[in-house]
Every structure is written in C-alpha cells, then in structure tokens.
N, C-alpha and C positions, 0 to 999 in steps of 0.2 A: 658663427659662434666660435670664439677663440678659447684657448686653454685657460687664460686668465679669468674669463667669465665663468668657465666651468668650475674652476677651483675656488671661486669666490665663496661658495658654500661648502664644498667638500674637496679636499686636496686630491689631485690625481695620484693614483697608486702606481709605483714603478718597482719592478722586480729587477734587481741588479745581480748579474751572474758574473762574479769576478773572484779569481782565486788568490790574487795578491792582496794581502791585508792593507798594505800602504795605499795601493790604487783604489781599493774598495772604500777605505776611510775618506780619501780625498773626494771621490765621486759622490759619496753619501752626503758629506758636508756641503758640496756644491749644489746638489739637487735639493736638499732640504732647505738651503738658504733661499732657493727660488720657489718655495711653497709646495714642493712635492713630498709625498709620503713614500719612503724607501724601505724596501725589505731586501735583504742580501742573502744569496746562496753562493757557497764557494765552488760548487761543481755543477755540471749540467745535470748529473743524476739527482742531486739534491733539489735542483730547480724543478725537474719533472715531478718529484714527489710533492714539492710545494704547490705546484699547479693543480694537483689532485684535490686540494682543499679549498681553492679559491683562485679566481682569475684577476690579475692586475689590469691596469689600463695600458701598460706598455712594458716591454721587456728590453733591457739594455744588457747585452751579453758580450763578453770578450771572446775573440775568435780562438785564441790559444788557451785551452783549458785542460787540466789534467783529466785523463780518461777520455770521455766523450768531448770532442772539440765543439766550437761554436756552430759550424755549418751542419754537423750531425744533430745538434740540439734543434736547429731551425727545421731540419727535415722532420724530426719527430713532432715538432709543434704543428707542421703543415699536414701531417698524417691524421691528426685528431680533429674530429668535428668541432670539439669545444674550443680549440686553440688555433685553428688554421687561419682565422682572420685576425688574430691578435697581432698588433704591430710589434716589430722587433728591430731594434737598432744594433748594428754590429760595430764593435770597437776592435781595431787591429792596427798593427804597425807595419805590416807587410803590404807591398804595392799590389800584389795579386790577391790580397785578402778581400778587397772590395768585389772583384769579379767572382771569386768563389762564394762569398757571402750572398751576393745578389742572386747567383744561380741556384743556390740551395734554398732560397725563399726569403731571405732577409729583405726588409723594406727600405733600409737606408744603411749607409756605411759612413763612419766618421773615424778619422785617424786618431789614435790615442794621443798623439803629440799635437793635435789640432787645437785651435782656439776654443777655450771653454765657453765663451759667449755664443760661438757658432754651434757648439754642441747643444746648448740650451735652446737656441732657435730651432735647431733640427728636431729636438724632442717636442717642442711646442707645436711644430708643424705636424708631426705624426699624431700627437694627441688631438689636434684640431680635426684631422681626418677621422680619428677614432670616435671622438665625442660628437662630431658633426655629421656622421654618416647617417644613412637612412635607418629609421627604427625598424626593428623586425616586424614583419607583417605588412609594411608599406612598400610602395614601389612595385616591384615585380609581383605578379599574382602567382598563386600556386600552380597554375596551368601554363606558366611561361616556359619557353624553350629551355631545355637544360644545357644545350651546347650552342655557342655562337662565336663569332669573331670579335676581337676587341676593336673598338672604334676610337680612333685618335684624330684630333684636329691639330695640324701643324701650322703655326703662324710665324712666318719669317719673310723679311723684306727681300732676301736674296733668292732669286729663282733657282740658281744652281744648288744652293744648300737645301732649299725646299725639296727639290727633286731627289737630291742625294738622301736626305733624311726620310722622305716618304718611301723611297725604295728600300732603305735599310729596315724600316719598320714593317714594310710589307713582307719582307722575308720571314718575319716572325709570325705571319698570318694575320696581321692587323688590317682592318679596313681604314685607310688613311684619307682624310680630307685636308686640303691645303688652302691657305689664304695668305695674301700678300700684305695685308694691313689690318687696321682696326675695323674698318667697315665690313670687309669680308668675314672677319672673325665673328663680329657681333651678328651679322646676317646668318652665318652658319649656326650660331647658337640659338638664334630666334627661330630658325626653321626646324630644329631638332624636335622630334616627338618621342613618345615612350619607346617606340621600336628603333629609333635612330639616335638615342641619346649617347653622347660621347662618354667614354670611360676615362680619357686622359686628354688634356690640352697642353701643348707646348707653345711657349711664347718667347720670341727673341727679345730679350730685355734690352739689347743694344741696337735694335733695328734703326737704320738711317732714315726710314720714311715715316716712322711713328714712334711715340713715346712708349717704350715697352713697359716701364713701371706703371704708368697711368693705365695702359690697356690691361695689365695684370690686375690692377686694383678694380677696374670696371668689371672684368670677368668674375673676380671673387665676389663682388657685390651681387652680381646676377645669380650666381649659384647659391649664395647665402639667402637670397630672397625666395628661393624655391620652397614650396610647401613641403616637399619630400625630404629636403635636407641638402647637404653639399653635393652629392651625386658624383661628379667626376673629380679627378685629381688634376692639379695645376702645377706644371713644371716650367720653371724659368731657365732659359738658356743664356749663358753669359760667356765672356771671353776667358782666356786662360788666367788662372789665379786672380779672380776678382777680389778687390779690396774688401775688408771687413765691413766698412760703412755701406758699401753697395749691397752686400749680402743681407745686412740688417734691414735695409730698405726693401729688398726683394721679399724677404719673409714677412715683413710688415705689410706689404701690398697684397699678401694672400698666397704667395707661392708655397707649395708643399715641399718643393725640392729645387735646388739650383745646381745645374750641371754645366761643366765647361763645354763650349762649342767644339773645341779641338779634339775632345775624346768622344767620338761618335759611338764607339762600341759600348762605353760605360753608359752613355745616354740611352742606348737601346736597351741595355740591361735594366736601367732605372725604369724606363717606360714599361718594359715587360713585367717587372716586379709590381708596379702600380696597377697595371691592368689585371695581373693575377689576383691582387688583393681585391680589386673591384669584382672579379668573378666570384671569389670566395664569399664576399659580402652578399652578393646576389644569391648565391646558392644557399647561404645561411638563411636569408630572408625567405627563399622559396621553401626550404625545409620547414622553417618556423611557420610559414603560412599553411603548408600542408598539414603539419602537426596541429596547428590551431584549428584548421577546418575539421580534421578528424576529431579533435577534442570537442569541438562544438557539435559535431554530428553525434558523438557518443553521449555528450551531455543532453542533447535534444532527445536522442533515443531513450536515455535513462529517464528524462523528465516525462516523456510520453508514456513509457512503461509504468512509471510511478503514478501518473494521472489515470492510466487505464486500470491499474490495480486499485487505486483509491475509488474510482467509479464502480469497480466490481465489488469492493468492500461495502460501498454505500448501497449498491443494489441489493447485496446480500443482507445488509442490515435492515434495509427497507422491507425486503421480503420477509425477514424474520419478524420485524415489527408488525407487518400486516398479518402474518400468521398468528402472532401472539394476540393481536387485537381481535382477530376473528375467533380465536379460542376463548379469550376473555368474554367476548360478546355471547358466544354459545353458553359458556358457564353462567353468565348473568341471566340469560334467557331461561336456562334450566333452573337456576335458583329462584327466579321469579315464579316460574310455573310450580315449583315445589312449595314455595311459600304460599302461593294462592291455594294450592291443593291442601296444604297443611292447615291453612286458615279455615278452609271449607270443612276439613275433617274435624278440626277443633270445634268449630261452630256446630257441626252436625253432632259431634259427641256430646257437647253440652245440651243441645236440643233433645237428643235421644235420652240422655240421662234425666233431663227435666220431665219429658213426657212419661218416661218409665216411672219416675217418682210420682207424678200426678195420677198415673193409671194405677199404681200400686196401692195408693190410699183408698180410693173407692173399691178396688178389687178386694182388699183385705176386709172392708166393711161388708161387701156382698158375700164373701166367703164365710164370714162369721154368721150372718143371718141365714145363709143357705144351710149351714150346719144346724142352726137352731130349728129351722123349718123341717130339715130332714129328721132330726131327733123327735120333734113333735109328731110328725106324720108317722114315724115308726112306733110311737107310744100309743097312738089311737087304736082302739079295738076294731076289728073288722065286723061290720054289721052282718048278722047271720040271716035276717029276714028280708033285707033290702038288697037285691042283686045290683040295682043301679048304683047304690052307695058303695057297694063293694068294688064295682068296676071303676068308679071315680077315684076312690082312695088308692087303688093299685096304680092307676094311671098317674096320679099325683106323685106317688113314691118314685115311679120310673122317671118322671120328668125332673124331679129334684136330683136324682142320681146323674141324669144326663147333664144337668146344669153344673154339678160338681166336676164332671169331666171337662166341660168347656172352660169353666173358670180355672181349672188346674192348667189347662193348655195356655190360657192367657197369662197365668202366673209364671209358667216356664218361659214363655216368650219375653215377658218383662225382665225376667232374670237374665236371659241370654243377652238382651239389649244392654242391660247394666254391665254385664261382663265385657261385652264388645266395646263399650264406650267409656270404660274406666279411665280416669284422668292420670293414672300413674303408668301409662303405656310407654313412656320414654325411659323407664327404669328397667334394667335387666333383672330377671328373676327366673325361678324354675317354673316352667309352663308345662301343663299337662297337654301333650300333643293330641291324643284322641279326643279329649274333652273340648279343646279349642276347635278342632276340625268339625266336631259335631255341632258346636255352637254356630259356626259359620254356615254349615249346611242347613241348620234350622232357619237361619235368617234369610237365606236365598231360596227357601223352599218354594216361594211363589214363582220364581223363575224356572225352577226345575219341573214343578207340577208332577203329572203322572207320565209325561212323555219321556223323561230322562231318568234312568236308574243310576244309582251310585253304589259302587262296590268299594268296600274298605278292607285293606290288608295292613293292620298295624303290627308289623313285625319288628319295628325299631324300638329304641328306648322310649318309654312312656313319657319321660320328662326331659326337656332340654333347657339349657340356660340361655335365654334370649329375652327380647322385649315382646310383650303381647302383640304389638303391632305387626311383628314378623308373620304370626299366624293369622291374626285378624284381617289385616289389610291385604297382605301378599296373597294368601290363600283365597280370600274372597274375590280379589281381582281376577286371579287365574280361573277360578271356578265360574265366575260370571262370564268371562270371555268364552269358556268352553260351552256354557249354556247358550250364549248368543250364536255360536258357530253351528249349533244343531237345532235349527228351528223346527225340523220335522221329527225330532226325537233322536235318542241315541243312548250312549252309555259313558259314564265317567268312572275311572278307576283311581282311587287314592291309595298310595302305598308309602309306608314309612320303612326306612332301612337304616342300619347302623354299620359303619366301618370303624376301624381303629382310630381314625382321625376326624371323621366327618359324620354328621347326621343328615340323612337324605330324605326328602319328601318328593315323590313323583306323582304328578297329576296328569293323566292321559285321557284322551277322549277319542271318540270314533267319528269326529267331524272331518272336514275336507283337508285339514292340516295347513301348514304354512310353507309356501314355496321357498326354495333355497335362496333366491335373490332377495327375499324380504326378511330373512332371519336376522341379518345384521342391522336392520332398521327398526324392528318392532319395539326395541327398548329406547328409541329416541323420543324426546318429548314431542307431542302433537302429531306423531305419526299414527295413522289409523287406516284400516281398510273398510271401516263401517261407512254407511251412507252419511251425508251431511245431516247433522242434528242428532245422530244416533250415538256418537262418542266423541270424546275430547282428545284421545290419544295420549292421556296422561297416566292411565292405570298401570300399564307395564313399566313405564319410565319410573314412576314412584316406587313400584315394587322392586325394580332393579336397584334403586338407590338405597332402599331399606336393607336389602340383602347385602349390598356393598358395605353398609355401616356395620354389619356383623362380620366383615372380612370374609364373606361367603361368596357363592357364585349362583347365578341364575341363568340357565341355558335352556335351549329348546332343541328337540330332536324329533324324529319321526316315531310315532307310537306303533306298537305291533299291529294294530288294526288299521293303520294308514293315516290316523289323525295326528294331532300334535301332542307332544309329551314335554311338559315343563319340569325341570329338575332343580330343586332348591337344595343347595349344599351349605350346611352351617358347620364351621370347625368346632370340634369338641372343646368345651371350656368347663372349668371347674367353678362351681358356684362359690361366691365369696360371702362370708358371714358378716 
C-alpha cells in the first residue's frame, strides 16, 4: 500500500512545525500541491498542545526552533504512549543535525537545502510505513515477549562490507542475518516465522552480482502480500551522493530510506531508528491487544452479570406470578364455596319461608277453631247428676288447653323461621341482639336437647347496627359446632359486652377445645375435624367472611373451662336513616 493509494479517498495529514513564516509558507504550498493536508505550528510547545487534540499521520519539524528545539520535541513525542510511534521527519541545515535528530528518536533526516522532490519521496516513504503497518491487535499477541533483540537482514555482494556492517549493527544489540545475493535474501525471508520475522532489511542497490533495484522491488512485493501488513522496514544502500533519478527509482521500488554506503555510522543510526519504531509499533499492538482483551473480558463479565440479573429478575417475576396465581386460585375457590353456600342458604331461606307460610295458614285455621271449641266447652254447664259426663267435660277442657299450648309453640317456631329466613338480610339495620340469639337457640333446640344447658349474660348493648345474617348465620354456626363438640353433654355460655369502639359476643363451651396448631386453619374453606360426611368445613369460613364484611374480627381462644371460646367483634357504627 502506498501513500497515493491511501490519499485517494482521504488526504494524509501532516503537522508542520516551523518558526520561519517564509519557510512554512513554502513547505505548506509544496505539500498541499502533492495532495497532503497541512497544519502548521510555529513552536514545539504549540505543537505539543496541538497533539493533545488530535494526531496527524506525520510530523515534519525543523531542528532549530525557538524555545524547545527539534530533538527535545522528538524526545517528548517518544515519551508519550499516544505519539511514540508517530513518524517524524527532521529538517535541518547542520551536518550534525542528522545524527542528533536520529539519536533523539527522529525517523528520518532531510536537509533544508535538499531537493524538494526527494523531500516528497521521503515523506511518502514514511507515510507508507505508517499507513501500511500492522493494524492494532494483529501480529503480536498480548502474551508476546515485551523485550527482544532487533532482527536485521543485510544483503550485500561484498563479503567485506557484509562483515563490517553486520559487526556494526551487532554492536547496537541487533541479531544480524547476512546474505550475498537475491537467492539467499529470498530464502531468508521465506524461512522467517512469527518469532524470527525481520524488523529491518538492508539491500545493496549497486551490488555487482545482482540487480539491487529489482531485488528491492521483489522484497517490497513480498512484504506487501503479507496478510499482517508491511512488517519490516526496507533500507536501500547506495554510493556517495546518488543522483536524483536513482533515488526516485529506489523509493519507487519500495525502499523506505536510502543511505550512502560510505557513511556507515549514519546507516547504523537509521537502522537503529527504524528498529526502534518497529519495537514501538509492536509494543502499541501488544498494549492495544491487552487492553482489547481486558475490554472483552469486562464486556463479557458485564454481559454475564446482566444475563444473571435478567435470569434472577425472570425467576422472581415467575415466582411472583406463581404466588399471585396460587392466591387467585385460592380466592376463586373460596368465592365458589361462598357462592355455593350462599345459593344453598338462599334456597333454604326461600324454602323455609315458603314452608313457614304454608304451615302458618292451616295453623291460623286450627287456632281459630281451637278458640271456638274452647269457648263452647267453657260455656257448657257441668252436669250435676252424671259423674261420667262431668269427668269427660273436664278432660275435654284440659285437652283443648293443651292443644292451645302446642299450637302456640308451633306458631312461635314458624315466627322464628320467618325471622331467620327473611329476604332483607343483606341490608344493615338495628338488630336486637338478645332476641336474635334467642331465635337461633330456639331453632337449634333439637341439637341441644336436655344434655346441653345454655347460660345467657346479655350485658352489652341490646341493639347493634349490622345485617341479620351476622347473628343468624354466624351465631348459629358457632352454637352448632359447640353442640357437636359435646356429644355427652355440657354447657354453653353466651355473653354480650360493649367497649367504646366495639360490640362483642362471646360464645364459650366446655368441650375439648381447639389445639393451637389448628387455630389458624379452622377458618379456611373445607377444613374440618369432623368425620367424613359429618361436615363440609364451610361453616366457620362463611362466618369469618360475614364478620369481615362488617370490618370486624372473629377469633378463637381457650375458654375458662378448657373448651373453645369464639369472640365476635363488631365495630360500633351509627345507624343511618
């Protein structure tokens, strides 16, 4: 890849550091005429500030600058990780400027008075190295050795010069491989591997035994064909003061630099600078690779953490969804049970109301005739001469009175049934507590019989604002359970109390009581301790829901006699008109 190809789409950026306005204008016009984009700084200090905002592709700096000179600028660039591999071309008019510039870290030296075309060729060669170098992350792996010797291949037809140059380069610590001609050079290049790749190749362009320019062109083609990029630097060695046409051909053949064979010390400095740049590029790639690996590890760890967090959130959401579903299922089951029981109670209420109505009609008829018969029998005179007639009339009068008592009891029972099953039980009203409790006791008298006695202590408010179902259904369920818990007989105590905020109804028995571990379950639907077929487990659950509808409480505790004591608490409410 050459600079022309690179600049076909985007011009190469050059930072020109020159204090002379005349020299700066001349160089700017020259560089821009060849397609480069130029930015100029008058001092080294300004150039360093400029580099803080962006990096060019190449720096062209004058050696003699006000304040910080060119070699100090070069040292500053080589100290920074961002700029240490940035190509730098030094311009100077002093003879010793090249040596000083190369030793401080410059990549090339061009005399200010030199040919301008050669300056352009030199810039293009440096840009070719810059733009054709190995991309960051390629080549050296992050685990590659941080320190190694430079590897140099010397191709020269003269055995004496080969030995001299190899010794000179070895003094700088380089590992030098020599070759006498094209075949040995290409064989050495073919045999190099990742661990033995050359950093710099020097070719005698005027060798008597081979065509130096052709060999230079072949070597350039081989390094250009590499997947990793240019790799090594290619230095052409020519005679003293080579003509301009020859230099143009050498740079066109791929040489990155052309050095006079007579100035071996400058050649060594050039090779040292090129190898140093190679090391810097490798180190940049190594650092970039390590940084990239760390970034990938961080990104991978972050992705894994986010995935784990997402899985945890999903698991939590699934667990919450399952819990919500289970709760909804329980509520649905409870609602279905309550609906079934409510439907049963509604049907039972309608049935009881109908039966009570049907019984009430013939009962009224019988009571009316009973009264007539009782009045007629009372009006009949007692026979004085017939003892048998006297006895029969007295017996008839007693039987009619007994009939009146039985019919009155039936009438009271029908009235209680009608009170218990009234259809307005969903409406809140003032309910007489003692009367309602007596009604319930009368209805379950068949379960109580004579084996269970009921004590009443109505010390609370006689009337509370609630629905009749609260006292009808809730009290009946609790009293029924108390009667079932005492098959051998016992005692039930019903107490009403009043506090400033709550009306209380306590129903206690002398039965076996409820164990502690079952007290939290007795209000759950379908939970029962009765034998199969003896209970549905819905009575207390429905009673609990009715009390909750009044914003009240239904609790169970141990009675003073050891049995169970159910406490119904209803908040005080003011009746609305």
